[in-house]
DRENVEX-300217 format. One record per residue (C-alpha): x negated, y, z; residue number from 1. Coordinates in nm, 3 decimals. Layout:
<pts>
{east->X | north->Y | up->Z | i->NUM}
...
</pts>
This chain:
<pts>
{east->0.008 | north->-0.005 | up->-0.004 | i->1}
{east->-0.286 | north->0.247 | up->-0.079 | i->2}
{east->-0.022 | north->0.437 | up->-0.277 | i->3}
{east->0.114 | north->0.601 | up->0.026 | i->4}
{east->-0.241 | north->0.730 | up->0.112 | i->5}
{east->-0.301 | north->0.830 | up->-0.239 | i->6}
{east->0.056 | north->1.017 | up->-0.237 | i->7}
{east->-0.027 | north->1.194 | up->0.082 | i->8}
{east->-0.349 | north->1.339 | up->-0.065 | i->9}
{east->-0.169 | north->1.453 | up->-0.381 | i->10}
{east->0.099 | north->1.628 | up->-0.201 | i->11}
{east->-0.148 | north->1.789 | up->0.041 | i->12}
{east->-0.364 | north->1.905 | up->-0.231 | i->13}
{east->-0.088 | north->2.040 | up->-0.453 | i->14}
{east->0.073 | north->2.222 | up->-0.174 | i->15}
{east->-0.255 | north->2.384 | up->-0.078 | i->16}
{east->-0.335 | north->2.489 | up->-0.421 | i->17}
{east->0.018 | north->2.625 | up->-0.470 | i->18}
{east->-0.042 | north->2.873 | up->-0.190 | i->19}
{east->0.270 | north->2.763 | up->0.007 | i->20}
{east->0.505 | north->2.781 | up->-0.287 | i->21}
{east->0.732 | north->2.491 | up->-0.349 | i->22}
{east->0.620 | north->2.261 | up->-0.640 | i->23}
{east->0.851 | north->2.100 | up->-0.885 | i->24}
{east->0.648 | north->1.898 | up->-1.123 | i->25}
{east->0.304 | north->1.722 | up->-1.114 | i->26}
{east->0.113 | north->1.579 | up->-1.379 | i->27}
{east->-0.127 | north->1.299 | up->-1.281 | i->28}
{east->-0.407 | north->1.098 | up->-1.460 | i->29}
{east->-0.436 | north->0.762 | up->-1.301 | i->30}
{east->-0.722 | north->0.514 | up->-1.378 | i->31}
{east->-0.638 | north->0.178 | up->-1.486 | i->32}
{east->-0.889 | north->0.010 | up->-1.248 | i->33}
{east->-0.696 | north->0.177 | up->-0.954 | i->34}
{east->-0.423 | north->-0.086 | up->-0.997 | i->35}
{east->-0.169 | north->0.140 | up->-0.854 | i->36}
{east->0.188 | north->0.057 | up->-0.854 | i->37}
{east->0.336 | north->0.376 | up->-1.018 | i->38}
{east->0.691 | north->0.332 | up->-0.901 | i->39}
{east->0.557 | north->0.323 | up->-0.543 | i->40}
{east->0.337 | north->0.613 | up->-0.607 | i->41}
{east->0.610 | north->0.825 | up->-0.744 | i->42}
{east->0.846 | north->0.724 | up->-0.466 | i->43}
{east->0.596 | north->0.811 | up->-0.201 | i->44}
{east->0.504 | north->1.148 | up->-0.373 | i->45}
{east->0.885 | north->1.234 | up->-0.366 | i->46}
{east->0.908 | north->1.141 | up->-0.018 | i->47}
{east->0.633 | north->1.292 | up->0.139 | i->48}
{east->0.701 | north->1.621 | up->-0.059 | i->49}
{east->1.035 | north->1.617 | up->0.110 | i->50}
{east->0.891 | north->1.624 | up->0.453 | i->51}
{east->0.612 | north->1.861 | up->0.375 | i->52}
{east->0.790 | north->2.118 | up->0.163 | i->53}
{east->1.151 | north->2.047 | up->0.246 | i->54}
{east->1.233 | north->1.950 | up->-0.121 | i->55}
{east->1.124 | north->1.666 | up->-0.331 | i->56}
{east->0.870 | north->1.713 | up->-0.627 | i->57}
{east->1.139 | north->1.627 | up->-0.868 | i->58}
{east->0.902 | north->1.529 | up->-1.170 | i->59}
{east->0.596 | north->1.323 | up->-1.173 | i->60}
{east->0.428 | north->1.276 | up->-1.494 | i->61}
{east->0.159 | north->1.011 | up->-1.507 | i->62}
{east->-0.097 | north->0.931 | up->-1.762 | i->63}
{east->-0.299 | north->0.610 | up->-1.735 | i->64}
{east->-0.655 | north->0.649 | up->-1.832 | i->65}
{east->-0.758 | north->0.320 | up->-1.986 | i->66}
{east->-1.072 | north->0.150 | up->-1.856 | i->67}
{east->-1.391 | north->0.208 | up->-2.056 | i->68}
{east->-1.764 | north->0.105 | up->-2.035 | i->69}
{east->-2.078 | north->0.241 | up->-2.177 | i->70}
{east->-2.373 | north->0.039 | up->-2.263 | i->71}
{east->-2.711 | north->0.178 | up->-2.168 | i->72}
{east->-2.883 | north->-0.049 | up->-2.433 | i->73}
{east->-2.692 | north->0.032 | up->-2.741 | i->74}
{east->-2.499 | north->0.330 | up->-2.608 | i->75}
{east->-2.164 | north->0.211 | up->-2.749 | i->76}
{east->-1.833 | north->0.231 | up->-2.561 | i->77}
{east->-1.574 | north->-0.039 | up->-2.528 | i->78}
{east->-1.259 | north->-0.120 | up->-2.342 | i->79}
{east->-1.265 | north->-0.466 | up->-2.165 | i->80}
{east->-0.976 | north->-0.701 | up->-2.176 | i->81}
{east->-0.886 | north->-0.684 | up->-1.778 | i->82}
{east->-0.533 | north->-0.760 | up->-1.826 | i->83}
{east->-0.297 | north->-0.871 | up->-1.553 | i->84}
{east->-0.349 | north->-1.236 | up->-1.706 | i->85}
{east->-0.724 | north->-1.221 | up->-1.602 | i->86}
{east->-0.639 | north->-1.099 | up->-1.234 | i->87}
{east->-0.937 | north->-1.236 | up->-1.085 | i->88}
{east->-1.187 | north->-1.034 | up->-1.269 | i->89}
{east->-0.970 | north->-0.730 | up->-1.271 | i->90}
{east->-0.934 | north->-0.743 | up->-0.886 | i->91}
{east->-1.316 | north->-0.790 | up->-0.849 | i->92}
{east->-1.388 | north->-0.484 | up->-1.081 | i->93}
{east->-1.118 | north->-0.275 | up->-0.890 | i->94}
{east->-1.256 | north->-0.376 | up->-0.546 | i->95}
{east->-1.635 | north->-0.405 | up->-0.648 | i->96}
{east->-1.689 | north->-0.222 | up->-0.974 | i->97}
{east->-2.050 | north->-0.339 | up->-0.998 | i->98}
{east->-1.927 | north->-0.696 | up->-1.006 | i->99}
{east->-1.825 | north->-0.616 | up->-1.366 | i->100}
{east->-2.194 | north->-0.681 | up->-1.450 | i->101}
{east->-2.160 | north->-1.043 | up->-1.354 | i->102}
{east->-1.857 | north->-1.109 | up->-1.549 | i->103}
{east->-1.880 | north->-0.884 | up->-1.859 | i->104}
{east->-2.135 | north->-0.827 | up->-2.127 | i->105}
{east->-2.147 | north->-0.555 | up->-2.385 | i->106}
{east->-1.961 | north->-0.699 | up->-2.693 | i->107}
{east->-2.191 | north->-0.518 | up->-2.928 | i->108}
{east->-2.534 | north->-0.625 | up->-2.780 | i->109}
{east->-2.475 | north->-0.861 | up->-2.505 | i->110}
{east->-2.641 | north->-0.647 | up->-2.229 | i->111}
{east->-2.532 | north->-0.631 | up->-1.885 | i->112}
{east->-2.662 | north->-0.279 | up->-1.829 | i->113}
{east->-2.352 | north->-0.067 | up->-1.883 | i->114}
{east->-2.140 | north->0.171 | up->-1.656 | i->115}
{east->-1.784 | north->0.231 | up->-1.613 | i->116}
{east->-1.718 | north->0.545 | up->-1.807 | i->117}
{east->-1.344 | north->0.562 | up->-1.771 | i->118}
{east->-1.022 | north->0.436 | up->-1.590 | i->119}
{east->-1.130 | north->0.499 | up->-1.239 | i->120}
{east->-0.981 | north->0.738 | up->-0.976 | i->121}
{east->-0.667 | north->0.955 | up->-0.956 | i->122}
{east->-0.673 | north->1.303 | up->-1.096 | i->123}
{east->-0.416 | north->1.604 | up->-1.049 | i->124}
{east->-0.404 | north->1.752 | up->-1.406 | i->125}
{east->-0.166 | north->2.013 | up->-1.340 | i->126}
{east->0.147 | north->2.118 | up->-1.141 | i->127}
{east->0.426 | north->2.367 | up->-1.191 | i->128}
{east->0.572 | north->2.605 | up->-0.912 | i->129}
{east->0.928 | north->2.630 | up->-0.848 | i->130}
{east->1.041 | north->2.980 | up->-0.932 | i->131}
</pts>
């Protein structure tokens, strides 16, 4: 249930940045590797915002950032196949990102010398203040 902790951070950050004004819409970018249940996150943001600002944030727009790796050897980028059907590897990479080097190789050159260049974290892209 890390969605509730993330939602608390989102609401606190948005309300602080709004200068105390009520917020009606938030746009988020969520990394695919975060494995967040978006329905729970949206529900939590709305519930926490009701408590914190007396009115729920009515609209939450979420863009999923796909996971991407960049090879240090050949400098090519690729998207791994970390689908829900391959949950063991996806969970390992979620909890211990460096474990990806054990399970994955660059599809272009076969190297295990790469980094996660996309698909991690949660970012507040923008928000709209209620007029």
